[in-house]
C-alpha positions in Angstrom: 12.8 65.4 -42.6 14.8 65.6 -45.9 18.1 66.5 -46.5 16.6 69.4 -48.5 14.7 70.6 -45.9 17.5 70.9 -43.0 19.8 72.5 -45.6 17.2 75.3 -45.9 16.7 76.1 -42.1 20.5 75.7 -41.6 20.7 78.4 -44.4 18.2 80.3 -42.5 20.0 80.4 -39.3 23.5 80.6 -40.8 22.1 84.0 -42.5 20.7 85.3 -39.1 22.0 83.2 -36.2 20.8 85.8 -33.6 17.2 85.2 -34.4 14.9 82.9 -32.6 12.7 80.9 -34.8 9.2 80.1 -32.9 7.3 77.3 -34.7 3.3 77.4 -34.3 3.6 74.3 -31.7 5.9 75.2 -29.0 5.9 71.7 -27.6 6.8 69.8 -31.0 9.4 72.1 -32.3 12.5 70.4 -34.0 15.8 71.6 -32.8 18.7 71.6 -34.8 22.4 73.2 -35.0 22.7 76.8 -35.2 19.3 77.6 -33.8 18.1 79.3 -30.6 15.2 78.7 -28.6 14.2 78.4 -25.3 13.3 74.8 -25.4 17.2 74.0 -26.1 18.1 74.7 -22.8 15.9 72.1 -21.2 17.3 69.8 -24.1 20.5 70.2 -22.8 19.4 69.7 -19.0 18.0 66.5 -19.8 20.9 65.6 -22.1 23.1 66.2 -19.0 20.9 64.0 -16.8 20.8 61.1 -19.3 24.5 60.8 -19.3 25.4 62.7 -22.1 26.8 65.8 -20.4 29.0 68.5 -20.2 26.6 70.7 -22.0 26.6 74.4 -21.2 22.9 74.8 -20.6 21.9 77.8 -22.5 19.2 78.4 -25.5 21.9 77.8 -28.3 22.2 74.5 -30.3 26.0 74.6 -31.2 28.4 71.7 -32.6 28.9 70.5 -29.2 25.0 69.8 -28.6 25.1 68.0 -32.4 28.1 65.7 -31.2 25.8 64.9 -27.9 22.4 64.4 -30.0 24.5 62.0 -32.2 25.3 59.8 -29.4 22.4 59.5 -28.2 20.9 58.6 -31.2 23.4 56.0 -31.6 23.2 54.6 -28.5 19.3 54.1 -28.5 19.0 53.0 -32.4 17.3 56.0 -33.7 18.7 57.6 -37.5 21.9 59.7 -36.4 21.6 63.1 -37.8 22.2 65.4 -35.1 18.7 66.8 -35.0 16.6 67.0 -32.2 13.7 65.9 -34.1 10.3 64.1 -32.9 11.8 60.6 -33.0 14.8 61.5 -30.9 12.7 64.3 -28.7 10.2 61.3 -27.4 12.7 59.1 -26.7 14.4 61.8 -24.2 11.2 62.4 -22.6 10.5 58.6 -22.5 13.6 58.1 -20.8 13.3 61.3 -18.4 9.8 60.2 -17.3 11.4 56.5 -16.6 9.9 54.7 -13.2 13.2 53.1 -13.2 14.8 56.3 -11.5 15.6 58.4 -8.4 12.6 59.0 -6.2 10.2 56.7 -8.3 8.3 53.7 -7.5 7.7 50.7 -9.6 7.1 46.8 -9.0 9.5 45.5 -11.6 12.2 47.3 -9.3 12.4 44.7 -7.1 14.0 42.1 -9.7 16.2 44.5 -11.1 17.2 45.4 -7.4 17.6 41.7 -6.8 20.0 41.3 -10.0 22.4 44.1 -9.2 22.8 42.6 -5.5 23.5 39.1 -7.2 26.1 40.7 -9.7 28.2 42.5 -7.3 26.3 46.1 -7.1 25.2 46.1 -3.9 23.6 45.9 -1.0 20.6 47.5 -2.4 17.5 47.4 -0.1 15.0 45.0 -2.4 11.6 47.6 -2.6 9.8 49.4 -5.1 11.8 52.6 -4.5 14.3 53.7 -6.4 16.5 55.6 -3.7 20.0 57.3 -3.7 21.6 53.8 -3.0 20.0 52.5 -6.3 21.2 55.3 -8.4 24.9 55.2 -7.1 24.8 51.7 -7.9 23.2 51.9 -11.1 25.5 54.6 -12.3 28.4 52.3 -11.1 27.3 49.9 -12.8 26.9 52.0 -15.9 30.1 53.5 -15.7 32.0 49.9 -15.6 30.1 48.8 -18.5 30.4 51.9 -21.1 26.8 53.3 -20.7 26.1 56.7 -20.1 25.9 57.1 -16.1 22.4 58.2 -16.1 21.4 56.4 -13.1 18.2 55.6 -15.1 17.5 51.6 -15.5 16.5 52.2 -19.4 16.5 49.2 -21.7 19.9 49.0 -22.8 21.1 48.8 -19.0 18.6 46.5 -17.8 19.7 44.0 -21.0 23.0 44.6 -20.0 22.3 43.6 -16.4 20.9 40.5 -17.6 23.8 39.4 -20.0 26.2 40.3 -16.8 24.0 37.9 -14.6 24.2 35.2 -17.2 28.0 35.5 -18.0 28.9 35.1 -14.1 27.0 32.1 -13.4 27.8 29.5 -15.7 30.5 26.8 -16.1 34.0 28.4 -16.1 33.2 31.7 -14.9 35.4 33.4 -12.6 33.8 36.1 -10.2 33.6 37.3 -6.4 29.9 36.7 -6.5 30.2 32.8 -7.0 32.0 32.4 -3.6 28.5 33.5 -2.2 26.4 31.3 -4.3 28.1 28.3 -3.0 27.8 29.4 0.6 24.3 30.0 0.2 23.8 26.4 -1.4 26.0 24.8 1.3 23.1 26.7 3.6 20.2 25.3 2.0 21.4 21.9 2.3 23.2 21.1 -1.0 26.6 20.8 0.3 30.1 19.8 -0.1 30.9 22.7 -2.1 34.4 24.4 -1.7 33.7 28.3 -1.4 35.7 29.8 -3.8 35.1 32.3 -7.0 35.2 29.6 -9.8 32.0 28.2 -11.2 33.4 24.6 -11.7 31.9 21.4 -12.7 30.6 20.1 -9.1 28.8 23.5 -8.6 27.3 23.0 -11.7 25.8 19.6 -10.5 24.7 21.1 -6.9 22.9 23.8 -9.1 21.3 21.0 -11.3 20.4 19.3 -8.1 18.6 22.3 -6.6 17.2 23.3 -9.9 15.5 19.8 -10.4 14.3 19.9 -6.3 12.5 22.8 -7.3 11.1 22.2 -10.3 13.0 24.6 -12.3 14.8 24.1 -15.6 17.6 21.9 -15.2 20.4 23.7 -16.8 23.3 24.0 -14.7 23.2 27.9 -15.2 22.2 30.0 -12.5 19.6 32.7 -13.7 17.1 35.1 -12.3 14.8 32.0 -11.2 17.4 29.9 -9.6 18.9 33.2 -7.6 15.8 34.3 -6.6 14.6 30.7 -5.1 17.8 30.3 -3.3 17.0 33.6 -1.6 13.2 32.4 -1.1 14.6 29.7 1.1 17.2 31.7 3.0 14.5 34.3 3.5 12.2 31.8 5.4 11.3 33.0 9.0 11.2 29.2 9.9 14.8 28.9 10.6 17.2 28.8 13.6 17.3 32.5 15.2 13.9 34.0 13.7 10.6 34.0 15.5 7.2 33.4 13.8 3.7 32.5 14.5 4.2 29.4 12.6 7.1 28.1 14.5 4.7 27.0 16.9 2.9 24.7 14.5 5.8 23.6 13.3 7.2 22.2 16.2 3.8 20.7 17.4 3.9 18.6 14.0 7.2 17.8 14.3 6.3 16.4 18.0 3.7 14.4 16.7 6.0 12.8 14.1 8.4 11.6 16.9 10.8 14.3 16.2 11.7 15.3 20.0 10.2 17.3 22.5 10.2 21.2 21.7 8.7 24.2 24.0 6.1 25.5 21.9 7.4 29.1 21.5 7.3 31.3 18.6 11.2 31.3 18.7 13.3 29.0 16.2 15.9 27.4 18.3 18.7 25.4 18.3 16.7 22.3 19.4 14.0 22.8 16.9 16.6 23.1 13.8 18.4 19.8 15.1 14.5 17.8 15.2 14.1 19.3 11.8 17.2 18.3 10.2 16.6 15.0 11.6 13.2 14.9 9.6 14.5 16.1 6.4 17.6 13.4 6.6 15.0 10.7 7.3 12.6 12.0 4.4 15.8 12.1 2.1 15.5 15.9 1.8 18.2 18.5 1.8 19.1 18.7 5.1 19.0 22.5 5.8 17.4 23.1 9.3 15.4 25.7 7.3 11.2 24.7 7.1 10.9 25.8 3.2 7.8 25.1 1.1 8.8 21.6 0.1 9.9 20.5 3.7 6.8 21.9 5.2 4.7 19.9 2.5 6.4 16.8 3.4 5.8 17.3 6.8 2.0 17.8 6.1 1.8 14.5 4.1 3.8 12.5 6.9 1.1 13.7 9.2 -1.4 12.0 7.1 0.9 9.0 5.9 3.2 8.8 8.8 6.2 6.3 8.3 8.0 4.5 11.2 11.1 2.6 10.6 13.0 0.2 12.8 16.0 -1.9 11.8 16.4 -5.1 13.2 20.2 -6.2 13.4 21.2 -10.1 12.9 24.4 -11.4 13.9 25.2 -13.2 11.1 26.4 -11.9 7.5 24.2 -12.0 4.4 26.7 -14.4 2.7 25.9 -16.6 5.9 22.5 -16.2 5.7 22.5 -16.8 1.7 24.6 -20.2 2.5 22.1 -21.5 4.8 19.4 -20.9 2.7 21.0 -22.7 -0.3 21.8 -25.7 1.9 18.5 -26.0 3.0 16.6 -25.5 -0.5 19.1 -27.8 -2.1 18.4 -30.8 0.5 14.7 -30.4 0.0 14.8 -30.3 -3.8 18.1 -32.1 -5.6 16.2 -33.1 -8.4 15.6 -29.7 -9.6 19.1 -28.2 -8.5 22.2 -30.1 -9.7 24.6 -27.4 -6.8 23.9 -24.5 -5.2 25.3 -22.7 -7.9 22.5 -23.1 -9.7 20.5 -21.9 -7.3 22.3 -18.9 -5.7 21.5 -15.9 -7.9 17.4 -16.3 -7.5 17.7 -17.0 -3.8 20.3 -14.0 -3.4 17.7 -11.8 -5.1 15.1 -12.5 -2.9 16.8 -12.8 0.6 18.4 -9.9 0.1 16.4 -6.8 1.8 18.3 -4.2 0.3 16.7 -5.1 -3.1 13.3 -3.9 -1.9 13.6 -1.6 0.9 12.7 1.6 -1.4 10.8 0.0 -3.9 7.1 1.6 -3.2 5.1 -1.7 -3.4 7.8 -4.2 -2.2 8.6 -2.3 0.9 5.5 -4.4 2.3 7.3 -7.2 3.0 8.7 -5.6 5.6 5.3 -3.9 7.3 5.3 -5.1 10.8 1.8 -7.0 11.3 2.3 -7.1 14.8 1.6 -3.3 14.9 -2.2 -1.8 15.2 -3.8 1.5 15.4 -2.6 2.4 11.9 -5.8 4.0 11.0 -8.8 5.9 12.2 -12.2 4.4 12.3 -13.7 7.2 9.8 -10.9 6.5 7.3 -11.2 2.9 7.6 -15.0 2.9 7.2 -14.5 4.9 4.2 -12.5 2.8 2.5 -15.1 -0.1 3.6 -18.2 2.0 2.2 -18.6 -0.5 -0.8 -17.2 -3.3 0.4 -20.5 -5.1 0.8 -21.6 -6.4 4.6 -18.2 -5.4 5.8 -19.2 -1.7 5.5 -19.4 0.3 8.6 -17.4 -2.5 10.6 -13.8 -0.5 10.6 -14.2 0.2 14.1 -14.5 -3.7 15.1 -11.2 -4.1 12.6 -9.5 -1.8 14.8 -10.7 -3.0 18.1 -9.8 -6.8 16.8 -6.3 -5.7 15.7 -5.8 -3.6 19.0 -6.8 -6.6 21.2 -4.6 -9.2 19.3 -1.7 -7.0 18.2 -2.5 -7.2 14.8 -2.7 -4.4 12.2 -6.5 -3.8 11.3 -5.5 -3.5 7.5 -3.8 -6.7 7.5 -7.4 -8.3 8.7 -9.2 -6.4 6.4 -7.1 -7.5 3.4 -7.8 -11.3 4.7 -11.7 -10.6 4.8 -11.9 -8.6 1.5 -10.2 -12.2 0.1 -12.0 -14.6 2.1 -15.5 -12.9 1.6 -15.1 -11.9 -2.0 -15.0 -8.0 -1.4 -17.7 -8.8 1.6 -20.2 -10.3 -0.8 -20.3 -13.9 0.4 -22.4 -15.7 2.8 -19.5 -16.0 5.3 -19.9 -12.5 5.8 -23.6 -12.0 5.3 -24.4 -14.7 7.8 -25.0 -18.4 7.3 -27.9 -20.3 8.9 -26.9 -23.8 10.6 -28.5 -26.4 12.0 -27.2 -27.9 15.5 -24.6 -29.8 14.1 -23.1 -26.7 12.5 -24.4 -27.8 8.9 -25.9 -25.2 6.1 -29.5 -25.4 6.3 -31.2 -25.0 3.0 -34.4 -23.4 1.5 -35.8 -23.7 -2.0 -36.6 -20.3 -3.8 -37.2 -18.7 -7.2 -34.6 -16.3 -8.6 -35.7 -14.8 -12.2 -38.4 -17.9 -12.4 -35.8 -20.5 -11.8 -36.3 -22.5 -8.7 -32.8 -22.7 -6.7 -31.5 -24.2 -3.3 -29.7 -21.4 -1.3 -29.0 -21.4 2.2 -31.7 -20.0 4.2 -33.3 -20.6 7.8 -35.7 -23.6 8.3 -37.1 -25.3 11.3 -33.6 -26.8 11.7 -31.6 -23.6 12.0 -30.2 -22.8 15.5 -28.1 -19.9 14.5 -26.6 -17.6 11.9 -23.0 -17.6 11.9 -19.9 -15.4 10.5 -16.6 -16.3 9.4 -15.1 -13.1 8.2 -11.5 -14.6 7.8 -12.6 -17.7 6.3 -10.8 -19.8 9.1 -10.9 -23.5 9.4 -9.0 -26.5 11.0 -8.1 -27.5 7.8 -6.7 -24.2 6.5 -8.4 -24.8 3.2 -11.0 -22.4 1.6 -13.8 -24.9 2.0 -17.0 -23.0 2.9 -18.5 -26.0 4.7 -15.4 -26.4 7.2 -15.7 -22.5 7.3 -18.9 -22.5 8.6 -18.8 -25.4 11.1 -15.6 -23.6 12.5 -17.9 -20.7 13.0 -20.4 -22.9 14.8 -17.9 -24.6 17.1 -16.6 -20.9 18.2 -20.0 -19.5 18.3 -19.4 -16.4 16.3 -22.6 -15.5 15.7 -22.1 -12.0 15.0 -19.9 -10.2 13.0 -17.6 -8.9 16.1 -17.0 -12.0 17.0 -16.1 -13.3 14.0 -13.8 -10.5 13.5 -12.1 -10.2 17.2 -12.0 -13.7 18.3 -10.8 -14.5 14.2 -8.0 -12.2 14.5 -6.5 -14.1 17.6 -6.4 -17.0 15.3 -4.6 -15.1 12.9 -2.2 -13.7 14.9 -1.2 -17.8 16.5 -1.4 -19.4 13.3 -0.1 -16.9 10.6 1.7 -14.4 12.4 3.5 -15.8 15.7 7.0 -14.6 16.2 7.6 -13.8 12.4 5.7 -10.3 12.2 6.8 -9.7 8.7 6.1 -11.4 5.2 9.8 -11.3 4.5 10.6 -13.0 8.1 7.7 -15.5 7.9 9.8 -16.6 4.1 13.3 -16.4 5.1 13.0 -17.1 9.1 16.1 -14.6 10.0 15.5 -14.7 13.6 15.8 -18.9 13.4 18.9 -18.8 11.1 20.6 -16.5 13.5 20.5 -18.4 16.3 20.3 -22.0 15.1 22.3 -21.6 12.1 19.9 -23.4 10.0 16.9 -22.6 7.9 13.6 -23.0 9.3 10.3 -24.5 7.8 9.4 -21.9 5.5 5.7 -20.8 4.9 6.4 -21.7 1.1 9.1 -23.0 -0.9 8.2 -20.4 -3.5 11.2 -17.9 -3.5 9.2 -15.0 -4.5 6.4 -15.7 -1.7 7.1 -12.5 0.2 6.7 -10.0 -2.8 3.3 -12.0 -3.6 1.8 -11.2 -0.3 1.8 -7.5 -0.7 -0.7 -6.9 -3.4 -3.6 -6.9 -1.3 -2.1 -4.6 1.4 -0.4 -2.5 -0.6 -3.6 -1.6 -2.6 -5.6 -0.7 0.4 -2.8 1.5 1.7 -2.7 3.3 -1.4 -6.4 4.1 -1.4 -6.5 5.4 2.4 -6.7 9.0 3.4 -4.2 8.7 6.0 -2.4 5.9 7.9 0.7 5.0 9.8 3.2 2.6 8.5 5.4 0.2 10.8 8.1 -1.1 8.8 10.2 -3.7 10.4 13.5 -3.9 8.3 16.2 -6.8 8.7 20.1 -5.7 8.5 22.6 -8.6 8.5 26.1 -8.0 9.5 28.4 -6.2 7.3 25.8 -5.5 4.9 26.0 -2.2 3.3 24.6 0.6 4.5 21.5 1.4 2.5 18.7 3.0 4.7 15.1 3.2 3.9 13.9 6.7 2.3 10.7 7.7 3.8 7.9 9.1 1.8 
C-alpha cells in the first residue's frame, strides 16, 4: 500500500471518525489508525493474547493500537507502517492458529519440551500435548528473554531456546543445569566428573568420549542430539529398580556368558546390576549397570563370539625372565650376538605378553590349545563345505578334540595345511601294499600317460593321514603314508581321532599356547633357566597364529579361550574383550 493511499484513508477517517468503513471483503479488510470496525475488536484481542497487549478491546483503532502494531511488525520482521495490512494480519492469524500453544497437539512439541527442560524451564512432561505447565514455562522463558509473553512457541521463541541451549552447554559456561548434566554422565558410566555448575575441560573430555562412543559428532559441546541420547540411555527399562519382560532375556544371556546366577524374573535387581557391570568392565564398555543398546549389542555378539580369559601368574619378574632368555640365547649363539645388550631389544619385545594381548591377531599366541568344544558342528561343517575331502567332517574334528582335550580348530588348521585344503591324497585316501607302500597304476589324463596312486592286486587297504603325521616329523608323503598304515588309519575318522592324540602328546604337551611353546614360562619359573625352545626364531609364536586367526575370523560363532601369562610385578594391563 503506497503512502498516498494511506493519507487518503486517514483524511477520510479524520473527516468523519464516527463512520464505520466496510470494504466489500470483510475478512480481508486493512485496518489502520482512526478507523472504527468490528474487526478491530478481534485484532486487539489477538494482539493481547500474543503478548502485544494491554489494549482496550473495542472497535476503535487509536494511537496505542498503532504503537502495538508497529512493535509486532518490528518483532516479526515485517514492514513497519503501523497498519494492520494483509501481511500483518496473516502473521497474526498464523501465530494465533499455531499448534505450539495451549490445548494443542503436535509431534514437534516433544523436542521443544525437552529443550525447555534442559535449559531449566521445567519440569515439563514430555508428550505431544501443550498443557498448562508448558504454557506457564514458555511464558516464563519469554519474559526472561525479552520476548512478548504469549505462551506460544513461535519461530523467534524456538530459535532463542536453541541459542540458550547452545550457550549453556559449552566450555567455559556456568549454569545450574550443567551440574545435572555431570550427574547424568557419571550415572551412565562416563565417571569421575566433579558435580558443579561449571563446564570445564574435563567435562568437555567426557562429553567427547560420550559422543564418540555413541557415534555422534565429537564436538565437546552438548547439543540436542547429545542430551537426547543421554536421556534415552537413562530412560532404559533395563536398569536397577525397573521391571520389564526383556529383563528375563538379559539375565539368561548374562548367565550363558558366565556372569552369575540370577533368578529369571522381570525385576532388574541389584544382583543383575552387579553382573551387568562386570560384563561391561570385561568388555571395555562404560560401566553404568544400564543395558543400553550398545551393551545389548555386545552381549549378543558375545553369545556368538564368546571370549573366556584366564590369567596364569608366574613367580618371577619380567626382568628376571628376560635375563634368563638372554643368557640362554647368547650361550647357544655366541657368534651372532657379541653380548646380551645386542639381543635385549628384540627379546624384550617378543617375550612381553603385554605387547600382544590386545592385538586382534597376535592375541592368538595365548589361545588355549587344550580347550575343546569351541565351535558347533554345523558352524564347522559350514566352514569346511569347500575344503575337499574334509567336507562334512566337522563332527569328527569336534569328537577328536573332545576326546584328546585339543582345540578342534587347531586340528582343522593342521589338517588344512597338511592336506592342501583337503585336496591331497592324504585326505582322499592312499592305497598301500602289505608293507605300507603306496601302490601305483598307469592312467591317461588328457591323452597323457601318467603313473598315479591307485588300487592294484597288491593293494591291501586304503589309509588316511589327515595331519601328515610321521615319526620323522617331516612333510614326506611316503613317511606319512607308512605311519597311517602302521596305525591302521583306514578311515578319515580314525586318522583324525587317533592323530589328535599324537598332536596333543607331541605338539602341545604341558605348553598349551604358542607363547608357552616358545618361551616355556613354567620351566623358567621353576628351574630359573630357559627350556629348550621349539624354535630359535624369536617371532615363532607370532608366526604360528596366521592359520587359526583366519579360521576364527570366518566362523559364524565360537568360544575363544585365552590363557594370558602375567609376570610378577608386571604392569596391570588387562585384556579388552571383543
